C-alpha positions in Angstrom: -34.6 29.1 34.9 -33.5 26.1 32.9 -33.6 22.6 34.4 -34.0 19.0 33.4 -37.7 18.3 32.9 -37.5 14.6 32.1 -35.5 11.8 30.5 -37.4 9.9 27.8 -37.0 6.2 27.6 -38.3 4.1 24.7 -39.9 0.8 25.8 -41.7 -2.1 24.1 -44.1 -2.5 27.0 -45.1 0.0 29.7 -46.3 -2.8 31.9 -42.9 -4.4 31.9 -41.0 -1.1 32.2 -43.1 0.2 35.0 -42.4 -2.8 37.2 -38.9 -1.8 38.4 -40.1 1.6 39.5 -43.2 0.2 41.2 -40.9 -2.3 43.1 -38.8 0.6 44.2 -42.0 2.1 45.7 -42.3 5.1 43.4 -45.7 6.5 42.6 -46.2 6.6 38.9 -48.5 9.0 37.0 -51.5 7.4 35.2 -50.9 6.2 31.6 -51.6 8.8 29.0 -51.9 8.4 25.2 -50.5 11.1 22.9 -52.3 10.3 19.7 -50.2 12.8 17.6 -47.0 11.0 18.6 -48.5 7.5 18.5 -47.3 6.7 22.0 -48.6 5.7 25.5 -46.7 7.5 28.2 -46.1 7.0 31.9 -44.3 9.7 33.9 -42.2 8.6 36.9 -41.7 11.5 39.2 -38.2 11.8 40.6 -37.9 14.9 42.8 -37.7 18.0 40.6 -37.5 15.9 37.4 -39.2 12.9 35.9 -38.6 9.8 33.7 -40.9 9.4 30.8 -41.6 5.9 29.6 -42.7 5.8 26.0 -44.5 2.8 24.4 -45.4 2.9 20.7 -49.0 2.5 19.7 -48.2 2.0 16.1 -45.4 0.3 14.2 -45.1 3.6 12.2 -44.4 5.7 15.2 -41.1 7.4 15.8 -40.7 5.4 19.0 -41.4 2.1 17.3 -38.8 2.9 14.6 -36.3 4.0 17.3 -36.8 0.6 19.1 -36.5 -1.3 15.9 -33.2 0.4 15.0 -31.6 0.9 18.4 -33.5 -1.2 20.9 -35.1 0.0 24.1 -33.4 2.7 26.1 -32.6 6.4 26.3 -34.5 8.3 23.7 -34.2 12.0 24.7 -33.3 14.5 27.3 -35.8 17.2 28.0 -34.9 20.7 29.3 -37.5 23.0 30.9 -37.2 26.5 29.5 -38.9 29.6 30.8 -40.0 30.9 27.3 -40.2 28.2 24.6 -41.0 30.6 21.8 -38.1 32.8 22.6 -35.7 29.8 22.9 -36.9 28.5 19.5 -36.4 31.8 17.8 -32.9 32.2 19.3 -32.0 28.8 18.1 -33.3 29.3 14.6 -31.5 32.6 14.3 -28.3 30.8 15.3 -28.8 28.1 12.6 -29.6 25.3 15.1 -31.4 22.4 13.4 -34.8 21.5 14.9 -36.6 18.3 14.2 -39.7 20.4 13.4 -40.2 24.2 13.5 -43.7 23.6 14.9 -44.2 23.8 18.6 -46.4 20.8 19.6 -48.5 19.8 22.6 -47.7 16.6 24.3 -48.3 14.6 27.5 -49.8 16.7 30.3 -50.5 19.5 27.8 -46.9 20.6 27.8 -45.7 22.6 24.7 -42.4 21.2 23.3 -40.0 21.2 20.4 -37.1 18.8 19.6 -33.6 19.9 18.7 -32.0 17.6 16.2 -29.1 15.5 17.5 -26.8 16.9 14.9 -27.0 20.3 16.7 -26.9 18.9 20.2 -23.8 16.7 20.5 -25.6 13.6 19.3 -28.4 13.8 21.8 -32.1 14.3 20.9 -32.9 17.3 23.0 -36.4 18.3 23.8 -37.3 21.8 25.0 -40.4 22.0 27.2 -42.0 25.2 28.3 -42.0 25.7 32.1 -45.5 25.5 33.5 -46.3 28.2 36.1 
């Protein structure tokens, strides 16, 4: 079953960004560093979905470059898929452009791949494998 896994938000400072959610009384997950992506991440649980706050750890990171170009804000939408490998193969066969053909491991050990905005109506779309 497909569902929204999370919405990724690029921020300059996790401390500043977390504040509004803490003031609302939400329980935030502990900070996690994803070295391969050069980001620190905090997940904000929201029912069946989450919001992912992404702070760059390097000026060379994708998130730092995104913030420099577009400012803080919505970075990507992530869909939970039942079988990531099958979804990626289907998309490749249909000529969908992926940011990378490699399935990667991110925050919380989730396997993911990004669909390029040019193939997803201008939205950076992340596909995350459902964890059972």
